[in-house]
Wavefront OBJ file of the C-alpha trace (Angstrom):
o trace
v -21.488 5.846 -6.310
v -20.696 4.812 -9.847
v -18.074 2.246 -10.690
v -16.250 4.570 -13.156
v -15.798 7.054 -10.312
v -14.264 4.399 -8.136
v -11.916 3.371 -10.946
v -10.905 7.023 -11.342
v -10.185 7.317 -7.645
v -8.177 4.114 -7.764
v -6.280 5.391 -10.718
v -5.372 8.578 -9.036
v -4.382 6.752 -5.883
v -2.227 4.221 -7.692
v -0.539 6.621 -10.139
v 0.267 9.260 -7.593
v 1.462 6.802 -4.943
v 3.345 4.799 -7.536
v 5.170 7.850 -8.874
v 5.956 9.012 -5.351
v 7.364 5.638 -4.279
v 9.238 5.158 -7.556
v 10.841 8.590 -7.742
v 11.288 9.415 -4.040
v 11.724 6.351 -1.896
v 13.719 8.348 0.645
v 10.857 10.781 1.074
v 8.487 7.868 1.567
v 10.763 6.622 4.375
v 10.885 10.023 5.963
v 7.087 10.224 5.960
v 7.021 6.825 7.625
v 9.266 8.075 10.431
v 12.341 6.173 9.249
v 15.806 7.685 8.873
v 16.895 7.796 5.286
v 20.574 7.725 6.298
v 20.215 4.152 7.632
v 18.053 2.917 4.775
v 19.782 0.040 2.988
v 19.818 0.170 -0.819
v 17.969 -3.143 -1.003
v 15.080 -1.699 0.988
v 15.061 1.270 -1.312
v 14.647 -1.039 -4.316
v 11.733 -2.780 -2.616
v 9.995 0.576 -2.209
v 10.714 1.366 -5.874
v 9.309 -2.032 -7.006
v 6.202 -1.336 -4.884
v 5.915 1.968 -6.705
v 5.992 0.188 -10.013
v 3.230 -2.149 -8.895
v 1.026 0.707 -7.639
v 1.654 2.578 -10.918
v 0.619 -0.494 -12.861
v -2.556 -0.915 -10.934
v -3.319 2.769 -11.350
v -2.945 2.498 -15.080
v -5.191 -0.570 -15.145
v -7.904 1.337 -13.190
v -7.528 4.312 -15.572
v -7.918 2.191 -18.675
v -10.914 0.215 -17.440
v -12.811 3.177 -15.958
v -15.051 3.842 -19.005
v -15.526 0.334 -20.321
v -18.960 -1.150 -20.784
v -20.444 -3.420 -18.149
v -19.057 -6.936 -18.490
v -17.856 -9.890 -16.450
v -14.282 -8.713 -17.004
v -14.985 -5.257 -15.541
v -16.823 -6.913 -12.612
v -13.735 -9.114 -12.007
v -11.415 -6.072 -11.980
v -13.792 -4.303 -9.553
v -13.813 -7.346 -7.295
v -10.019 -7.468 -7.508
v -9.673 -3.842 -6.467
v -12.141 -4.425 -3.643
v -10.016 -7.202 -2.216
v -6.788 -5.277 -2.918
v -7.917 -2.198 -0.983
v -9.509 -4.184 1.772
v -6.297 -6.149 2.368
v -4.260 -2.962 2.144
v -6.561 -1.354 4.717
v -6.162 -4.340 7.099
v -2.358 -4.226 6.678
v -2.289 -0.519 7.361
v -4.532 -1.000 10.418
v -2.104 -3.680 11.695
v 0.717 -1.193 11.169
v -1.242 1.436 13.115
v -1.257 -0.787 16.180
v 2.265 -2.181 15.892
v 4.242 0.808 14.650
v 3.469 3.882 16.699
v 6.274 5.994 15.244
v 3.912 7.528 12.697
v 0.219 8.295 12.315
v 0.373 7.608 8.588
v -0.839 3.988 9.067
v -4.146 5.173 10.472
v -4.710 7.689 7.716
v -3.908 5.075 4.998
v -6.102 2.422 6.679
v -9.057 4.824 6.589
v -8.396 5.887 3.029
v -7.907 2.332 1.770
v -10.915 1.072 3.724
v -13.135 3.802 2.250
v -11.981 2.920 -1.271
v -12.597 -0.765 -0.627
v -16.191 -0.009 0.655
v -16.752 2.242 -2.370
v -15.700 -0.516 -4.760
v -17.862 -3.021 -2.927
v -20.925 -0.821 -3.121
v -20.411 0.386 -6.680
v -19.379 -3.082 -7.924
v -22.390 -4.737 -6.372
v -24.723 -2.151 -7.839
v -23.125 -2.536 -11.234
v -23.430 -6.302 -11.200
v -27.058 -6.282 -10.151
v -27.923 -3.748 -12.848
v -26.186 -5.863 -15.494
v -28.101 -9.031 -14.601
v -31.575 -7.446 -14.663
l 1 2 3 4 5 6 7 8 9 10 11 12 13 14 15 16 17 18 19 20 21 22 23 24 25 26 27 28 29 30 31 32 33 34 35 36 37 38 39 40 41 42 43 44 45 46 47 48 49 50 51 52 53 54 55 56 57 58 59 60 61 62 63 64 65 66 67 68 69 70 71 72 73 74 75 76 77 78 79 80 81 82 83 84 85 86 87 88 89 90 91 92 93 94 95 96 97 98 99 100 101 102 103 104 105 106 107 108 109 110 111 112 113 114 115 116 117 118 119 120 121 122 123 124 125 126 127 128 129 130 131
């Protein structure tokens, strides 16, 4: 897999998830099995801020996807590898501790696959750059 493909996947993930969390925090709660009637406004703002962060990371991934091989691009790839791996572990933890929804398992698998993709593509990109 090529690194620019992984950046495109990360961009789509971040932008779509970011827009969803930013524009419809109540729907995000409903998908998570939570009642939107009891959602405090402060928690709604946390979800919106998370959406802004996801959107920002998606835009970074989109802008870096076609850049030439460099140490900076390798650093961004490593950052996304760690980001998605930690997200996958957090979602996996949620799958075992919050049984009200199956969304945690789906997200853990999706985020884990993206992390593995970044690891493989980033490693291949770095080795090609040094030779």
